[in-house]
Every structure is written in structure tokens, then in C-alpha cells.
GUMI-505819 format. One record per residue (C-alpha): residue in one letter; x, y, z. Coordinates in steps of 0.001 Angstrom, whole numbers, plus 500000, padded with zeros to 6 digits. Layout:
<pts>
AXYZ ...
</pts>
This chain:
<pts>
X660079175977882972 X660304172056882272 X663740172016883520 X662570173354887120 X659849171190887080 X662188167851887093 X664380169125889739 X664170167066892935 X664654168315896516 X668241166901896855 X668965168717893400 X667594171977894682 X669501171703897945 X672557171188896112 X672193174143893814 X671579176217896995 X674525175010898797 X676609175711895514 X675044179225895226 X675936179907898959 X679317178750898468 X679793181200895308 X678393183853897365 X680686183209900513 X683744183051898260 X682925186396896869 X682228187723900055 X685520186857901429 X687387188230898518 X685722191753898662 X687133193291901680 X685726196890902718 X688155199663902886 X688165202868905081 X686244205406903261 X687498209106903803 X685492212180902813 X687603214817901462 X685105217646900625 X686885220635899200 X686467223093896345 X689647222548894304 X689053225702892367 X689151228030895442 X691289226147898092 X693654223956895978 X696182223218898900 X693789223455901745 X692934220766904477 X689378220618904241 X688998220091907816 X690368223350908574 X687504225367908438 X688923228459910386 X691663228453907995 X689364228220904826 X686907231035906084 X690075233259907195 X691382232996903588 X688282234342901876 X688720237801900910 X686105240107902614 X684997243450901309 X686063246396902928 X683552247982905213 X683457251697904365 X680397253970905410 X679618256675903026 X676848257725905207 X677339260832907148 X676466261145910656 X673789263939909873 X672202261425907452 X672049258763910243 X670418261060912579 X667905262190910142 X666901258635909220 X666682257737913079 X664343260737913520 X662280259648910270 X661983256348911795 X660791257452915281 X658082259773913561 X656991256961911493 X656833254674914625 X654802257442916197 X652477257905913504 X652102253933912833 X651197253709916595 X648816256534916804 X647053255045913740 X646935251426914402 X647232250960918170 X645623254306919160 X641914254999919782 X641263258202918070 X638538258164915576 X640539260061912974 X643726262073912403 X646150263608909982 X649696264421909717 X651222267229907290 X654705265901906229 X655344269295904206 X655759269685900466 X652111268675899934 X652756265296901426 X650078263956904126 X648745261100905866 X645247261144907104 X643300258227908631 X639757257388909847 X638447254510911809 X634703253384910714 X632779250054910543 X635631248133912019 X638063249582909475 X640841251786909582 X641083253930906184 X644489255426905687 X645030258110902799 X648571258861901752 X648892261998899698 X652080262730897461 X651871265791895231 X653795263621892545 X651860260325892594 X648320261421893914 X646535259851896756 X646681256215897951 X643937254912899896 X644417251569902285 X641743250189904153 X642751247520906926 X641062245919909673 X640763247663913098 X642156245203915563 
</pts>
């Protein structure tokens, strides 16, 4: 600290000029070069040009699309989906106070509106009965 307290204004100015000269000489010596990004996964595409995205995407092995679902199964799933949508709409979008659906084999769905709630009971002979209560909106 004592050293700095003895420096006069002219000495500080000279030190500042010297520091500026040193900084300028380092700045001139260090020139920027052009940076080029080459993002590529060498493990997958060792000889590929990373800017050729379509070539990279087309060179990826795609799994063969085979369908083991029969037409009958697709039709069955479509019918089940439509029936499910009908039951859902009748329970949650309809206005009937109650209702029930026999799905066969001991499986059943029943519902009842009461006190601002809809209580739905799902009966399955293997799992018993599941009761759900949701707001009637």
C-alpha cells in the first residue's frame, strides 16, 4: 500500500499508458480466426457431412412396419371404441338420472346422478366392483 501512496499523478498516467500499450500489443498479436461448427456423431456417421441432414436421416435404419392385427380385430376395436364413446356421452354428457349397461359375462356399468355428483360403478366378476364419483358438470 505504501508504494501506491507515493505515486504521483504523472507516474500513474505513465503506468496507465504503459498498460494500455501492453494491452494494445497483445490485441494486435491475437487475431480472430473463423470458427466453423461441425456437429456430428462420429460413432454413427463417420464419413457424413453434418450439414446434409436429409442424407443423415435417410441413412438411419428404420424398422419394418408390419401389422399383425387382422381386419376383424381392427373392426372389433372400432366397434368397442364407438360403444365406449356412446356410454361415456350418455353418462357424462347426458341428462338421465341413472342408467346401466350389461356388457356380458358378468361385466356391467351403472351410473346415478345425485347431489351434483355422478357415481359410476364398474362391475367385473374377477375384480369385483369399482365405484367412482365425479362432479356432474
